[in-house]
C-alpha positions in Angstrom: -90.4 13.9 -50.7 -91.7 12.9 -54.0 -89.9 11.5 -57.0 -91.3 10.5 -60.3 -90.4 7.2 -61.4 -88.9 7.5 -65.0 -87.3 3.8 -65.4 -88.0 3.5 -69.1 -89.5 6.6 -70.0 -92.9 5.5 -71.2 -94.7 7.6 -73.7 -97.9 7.8 -71.4 -98.6 6.8 -68.0 -95.9 8.7 -65.8 -96.3 8.6 -62.3 -94.9 9.9 -59.0 -94.1 7.7 -55.8 -93.3 8.7 -52.2 -89.9 8.1 -51.8 -89.2 7.0 -48.1 -87.3 9.1 -45.9 -88.7 12.6 -47.4 -90.3 15.4 -45.6 -94.0 15.6 -45.1 -96.3 17.6 -47.0 -96.9 20.1 -44.5 -93.0 20.9 -43.8 -92.4 21.6 -47.7 -95.1 24.3 -47.8 -94.8 24.8 -51.5 -93.8 28.2 -52.7 -94.9 28.1 -56.2 -98.4 27.7 -57.9 -97.6 26.4 -61.1 -100.3 27.4 -63.8 -99.8 26.0 -67.6 -97.3 24.6 -69.9 -96.7 25.1 -73.5 -94.3 22.8 -75.1 -93.9 23.0 -79.3 -91.6 20.9 -81.6 -91.6 22.0 -85.0 -89.6 20.2 -88.3 -89.7 20.9 -91.7 -90.3 18.0 -93.8 -90.5 17.5 -97.9 -94.2 16.7 -97.1 -94.5 20.0 -95.5 -94.4 21.4 -91.6 -94.6 19.0 -89.1 -95.5 20.8 -86.0 -96.7 19.4 -82.5 -98.3 21.8 -80.0 -99.1 20.8 -76.4 -100.8 23.0 -73.9 -101.7 21.5 -70.4 -102.5 22.9 -66.8 -99.8 21.8 -64.6 -100.6 21.1 -60.9 -97.7 20.2 -58.5 -96.4 17.6 -60.4 -96.5 16.9 -64.1 -94.7 15.1 -66.7 -94.7 16.6 -70.3 -93.1 15.4 -73.4 -93.8 16.3 -77.2 -91.9 15.4 -80.6 -92.1 16.2 -83.9 -90.3 14.7 -87.2 -88.9 11.1 -87.8 -87.0 8.7 -85.5 -84.2 9.7 -87.2 -81.8 12.0 -85.4 -81.5 14.0 -88.4 -84.8 15.4 -88.7 -86.1 15.7 -85.3 -87.2 17.8 -82.3 -88.5 17.3 -78.8 -89.1 19.0 -75.7 -89.9 17.7 -72.6 -90.6 19.1 -69.0 -90.7 17.7 -65.5 -92.3 19.6 -62.5 -91.8 18.2 -59.0 -93.4 20.9 -56.4 -90.4 23.3 -55.9 -88.2 21.9 -58.9 -88.6 21.8 -62.6 -86.4 19.9 -65.2 -86.2 21.2 -68.9 -84.7 19.3 -71.7 -84.7 19.9 -75.0 -83.2 18.9 -78.5 -83.6 19.6 -81.8 -81.5 18.6 -85.4 -82.2 18.7 -88.8 -80.1 19.1 -92.2 -80.6 22.7 -93.1 -81.8 23.7 -89.3 -85.1 23.9 -89.7 -86.3 22.1 -86.5 -87.0 23.9 -83.1 -88.2 23.0 -80.1 -89.3 25.5 -77.0 -91.3 25.8 -73.9 -93.0 28.3 -72.0 -94.4 27.5 -68.5 -96.2 29.9 -66.0 -95.9 30.1 -62.4 -96.9 32.4 -59.4 -94.6 32.9 -56.4 -95.9 34.0 -53.1 -93.1 35.2 -51.4 -89.5 36.2 -52.4 -87.2 33.6 -53.8 -83.9 32.4 -55.4 -84.0 30.2 -58.8 -80.7 28.7 -59.6 -80.2 26.4 -62.6 -77.7 23.6 -63.1 -76.9 21.4 -66.0 -77.5 17.6 -65.8 -74.8 15.1 -66.6 -72.5 16.0 -68.9 -74.5 17.4 -71.4 -75.0 21.1 -72.3 -77.2 23.4 -70.5 -80.2 25.4 -71.6 -80.3 28.9 -71.3 -83.8 29.7 -69.6 -85.7 33.3 -69.6 -87.6 33.9 -66.3 -90.1 36.9 -67.1 -92.7 39.1 -65.0 -94.5 40.7 -67.9 -96.7 43.0 -65.4 -93.4 44.2 -63.9 -91.2 44.2 -67.0 -88.6 42.3 -65.2 -86.3 39.9 -67.1 -84.0 37.2 -65.9 -81.5 35.1 -68.2 -80.1 31.8 -66.5 -77.3 30.2 -68.0 -73.8 28.4 -67.2 -72.7 32.2 -66.6 -75.5 33.5 -64.6 -76.7 30.4 -62.8 -79.3 32.4 -60.3 -81.6 35.0 -59.8 -84.1 36.6 -57.4 -87.4 36.5 -58.0 -90.1 39.1 -56.5 -93.5 37.8 -55.6 -95.5 37.5 -58.7 -96.7 36.4 -62.2 -93.7 34.8 -63.9 -92.9 32.5 -67.1 -90.1 30.0 -67.4 -89.2 30.1 -71.4 -86.6 28.1 -73.2 -85.6 26.7 -76.7 -83.9 24.5 -78.3 -80.4 24.7 -80.4 -80.6 22.7 -83.6 -77.4 20.8 -83.1 -78.8 17.8 -82.1 -76.9 18.0 -78.6 -79.5 17.3 -75.6 -79.4 20.3 -73.3 -81.1 19.9 -70.0 -81.4 22.1 -66.9 -83.0 21.8 -63.5 -84.5 25.2 -62.0 -84.6 24.8 -58.2 -86.6 27.0 -56.2 -86.1 28.0 -52.5 -87.2 30.7 -49.9 -85.3 33.8 -49.5 -83.7 34.0 -46.0 -83.9 36.8 -43.9 -85.3 40.3 -45.2 -84.5 41.1 -48.9 -85.0 44.3 -50.3 -86.5 44.6 -54.0 -85.8 47.7 -56.1 
């Protein structure tokens, strides 16, 4: 099993390590092929907009973080994504005195067989609402605290989410598992 070392959260130099006792690479047989990630953080300042955009290709593992505004929590936006094979963690926060801060994430992936995606919050914080969208088939699923699970047919999907400008960090973990047994798609 792979785990990402987040000891002190440096701005650069994230790396993964093999955790003892995990499954071998052949046993995990990844169901998801990650494509690309787009992260955006924006704050309106007295000097004009501070817009930071990050677009990167995603492999089996990746950590992306972007922020804008000042270090003071009253004028700041931040988005972070951690991808670990069949699991993804999304974390976002934004705060501005006149709600002029926002952050958003969009990540593409392809699944080769039917799967179930479940969303859970992390710690005591609030959970992000997440949209799973298949543009080709016109399918849209919203995952939140009331609807924490969706079944996805094979195809090209995006994960989309945005911050709420109240300064609270919202974090969600999406876990992707193969559908067991026969599944009928309508």
